[in-house]
C-alpha positions, 0 to 999 in steps of 0.5 A: 771850713778846715782841711785836715792832712789827708784833705778832709773837710774838717766841720764843727758846730759851734756851741750856743750856751759854751760853759767853759774854755776847752783846751786848745791845741792848734795842729794844720789848721784843726784846734785838736786832733782826738784819738777814739778808741775801744777796748783800748784799741784804736779806731781812728784818729778825728778832727775837732775844731771849736770843740764846745767842751773841754776835750781830752786827747782820747775819746775812750768808748766804754760801751754801745747803746740803743739809738733809742735811748740817747738823750733828746736835745743835746749839743750836735756836731759832726767830726771827720776822720783823720786818718795816720795809717792805713789801719785807721783807714779801714776801721773808720768805716768798718766802726760806722757801718756798726752804728748805722747796722745796728742802730747803736750809739757809741757811749763816751764819758769824759771829767767835762760831760758825756758823748753819744757818737752816731753814725749818720743817716745822710751819709752812705760814704761814712766820712762823718761821724754826728756827736752829740753831748751833754756838760755836766754842769748844766745837764740836758739843754733844752735845744740847740740853734747855732749850728751849721746848716747841715748838721741842723737839717739833719738835727731838725729831721731827727727831733721830727721823726721822734715826735712822729713815732712817739705814738707808735711807742707808746703801743708797739714798744721797744725791741732792741736788735741784737746782732753778733760781728766777728769783724771788729772787737769793740762789737765782741766781748770786750765792751759791753752792749746795753739792753736798757737805758734810764732815758727813753727816747724813740729812734733817731733815723730812718723807718720804725722798725722792731726787731727781738732780743736774743739774750745768752739764756735763749742758747739753754732754751734751743737745746730744749728742742730735744730735751725728750731724746738726746740722740735727736741732738746727734742727728742733726750733725748727721744731717749736716754732714750729708747736706755738706757732700760727707763721704764719712761721718765719725763721733766719739767722746774722749778724755781732754784735760781742761786748765780752765777746771785743772781735770780730764773732761769727756769731750765729744768730737764730731768730723766729716769730710765734706766741703766745709764752710766759708765765712759767710756759710758759717755766719749763716750756721751760727745764725738763729734761723735762715731762708730755707733751700729754693731748690728741692733737693730730694737729699737735702735735709736741712730746713730751718736754720736751727739744727745746729744750735739745737744740737749743740746746746742739748749736748753740751754747753760749748762748742767749737767749729773748726771748718776748712773749704779749699781756700778758706778756714774758719774757727767759730765758737757758740758758748753759754759759758763766755756768755754768762752775765752778758745781755747779748750773744758773743760769737768769736769767728776767726777767718784764714785764706789760703796764700799758697801753701799757708793759711793767713787771717783774711783781712778783707773779713776782719782785722788782725787784731779782731782776729786775735781778740776773738781767738784770745776769747776762745782760749780763754773760754775752752780747753783749746789753745794755739798747739790744740788747734793747730793739731785739730787743723792738721787733720785736714788734708792739705787740699782737704776740707771738712768740718770738726765740731767739739764739745764739752761741759756735756749735758748732766745726769744727776752727778754724771753725764747724760750720755755713757761710752765704750771703746770697744776693742780694737780688731774684735768682732761685731760684738765688742765694737764701742758704742755711745749710749743714754745713761737711763737706757730707757725706750721712748714712749709709742702707741701700743708698745709693750716692750722696753727693748728697743736699742735703738732708742739707747744705743747710738750704734743701733740708731745710725744703722738705720737712720738712712733709707738708702746708706752711703755715707761711712759712718764711725761711733768711737772709732769703729764703723757702724755697719748700716742695716736698710730695714727693706733689705733685711726682712722676711715675706716682704711684701711691696704695697704701692699707692697714693695719698691725696694723689701722691705716689707711696710705696710700703715694703712689709715684712718680718724682721727676725730681730724685732720679732725676739724684741717684741718689736714692730711698727712702721719706720717713716723716712723723709728726704732719705732720713728717718722721722719716726720709727716703730709707728703702729697702726692699725691692729698693731696698737692692740693685737699684742704678740700677733704683730710682733716682728712686722716692719714696715718702710715707706718714705713719706716725702712727697706727702709731708712737703707741700707744694707751695714749700710748707714741710709738715715735719717738727724742727726737731726732725723727730716727728710729723705736724699733726695736719691732713696729709698725716692723717690720711697716711695714717688711714693709708698705712693703717689699711695695708699693714691689717691687710698684710697681717690677714693675707700673709701672718695668719697663714704661716707659722711662726717660730722664733726659734726657726731658721726659715724666718731669717731674711728673705736675701742676704745683702752685704754693701761695699766699703768703696761704692756703697752699693749693696749685693745679694749674697748666694743662698749658699753663702754663709755670711757670717765669713764676711769681714768687718770692711767689704768690697764687689771684688771680694768673694763670693760676687768677685765683681766690679763697683761699676755693677748695678744694684739688685732691687726686689721686684714690686707686688710680690711677697718673697719666703726665704729659704732656709740659708747657711750660716744660721745652724741651730742645736738640734731640737727634742723629740717632742719639738720634732714631732711638733715639726712634723706636724706643722708640716702634714698642715696645707701651707699657701704657695707664695711667689719668690721674685727678685729683679736684677 
């Protein structure tokens, strides 16, 4: 028994069959000290007494392998830390914790032999490590008998568990646990992680568990969740910003210079002013799936924990996340480029904590060395250098919070990109605002659809106009505000229908949309937790009756129906459709019945003229740019005189943001009067005669109702 300068007891095993005389250097009662290193960085000095092989002054870890792949029947001994400074005192337990939690063994190869360093399963305080070794002269030994009692007991238990699991391995196979770790460089890019070994062995200690391996190719697979529609990937970020209680969301594509390729490349930037993410939260976001939220928040959209990954990997190959809370800032890098030729996915993360007016590396989470290595990897494989990162971080206010996401190596369409963008004109009208389009300009496939003019399918601005049932967040595309268009407030001949599906209440708002009439579109917009999941869903006779249904639009929130009481959600994980299930089938039947009744009782009895001003919305609405509440405009007010950014104190409301919103009365059909601002050219004599004939016909009297 020996004691080092720090008071640690040193116990080394005697080896039967010592093959050669080791190099002996007696210091403080210990025959030799060894410096354990990884990636040319020190981990800790360890003490060795009575070593069985020639021991070099440094042990350089070259790779990590699974515990299952460590050969059986090796010599076994213990090594203990001999700290030289506070840094080693911090790194030693981190190193052993990494080995233990990931069931890894650190591999060291020297001129004398090979060593496998493992964390002891009997020691939860990380006071020592187990070293199994073999010399080159005789290869793997058949057993080890002359060892101290505590080491022998542990090794015997290891052998028993190996035999016990031999049957399980033959039938269940082997799976490796793949896990990323931002707290130390030996779990990152600089040390290779083995996924296979020439040796076949079973797990060393602990209960037998199987884990799925996440190979870097899985990142590309994730992007295929939105392979049929790229704007579905953008919607994932909109959802995350809304869940973070952001009041502003900004998305744009700009050209930036990349020193890696030596030219300018397009980069997609997404910014919000939400509450940001702590280190623990960004680790969860980078993980592949998470536990569903416990609280059933009707406004919370995220469920599966994969949206960020599927969204980024669909839009591009590489993404950088910069997020800030009131007391921390984190940088994370999810990259296919970085992980090329790797066996496991590496995700560098650097976290800072607020110290007064400044942000400094949070050493409670990671060491200075680890943060430098992770930051170096980010700058090596991205267009970002320390100045560029500092510039983006400066976009946060002093006490500001939020998240910035930058995506590059964008998805390609032939020799160009899947997305194209237009910056628009500063100070121009709404017809000259910037937008982002799909390169194909193709409409999505829908049952019964004939027209190819569906703007929300290929215009991001058009999609974001209707993405929320009750829009409150300010959205910008290519630097200009998106004017939200809640469909229920922009319909003519509005009818509100209440009912139930499987005993759960539902409300459908049906009406006539002038825009969709002119484009030949119709269908139901289905929202879940206030977010658009399915657009222009044709039900009932809409599928086959052609032009008669054109312009008929319905709006419904199906949250109650599609959320099971047991916590199950009947929504696809890409949130662009619903699962084929009983609730959805029953909902379709109810929607079909109500849509057909509306067609029979309303549309068939009212003349429709595409060019007539009478078919503008029943009520015109305007949204305050501050409180985000909607106000009804007087019928004699010209809506075209409104500024792009309107507030409650302005004409014609001349009110305050504290005023409540007006709502449509339930169970009535409203018909608008001719509204100011919708003038049109005089018609020909023939057209006037037709109008006179129409006016002479009896018309059905309908009520107009607005609840204040």
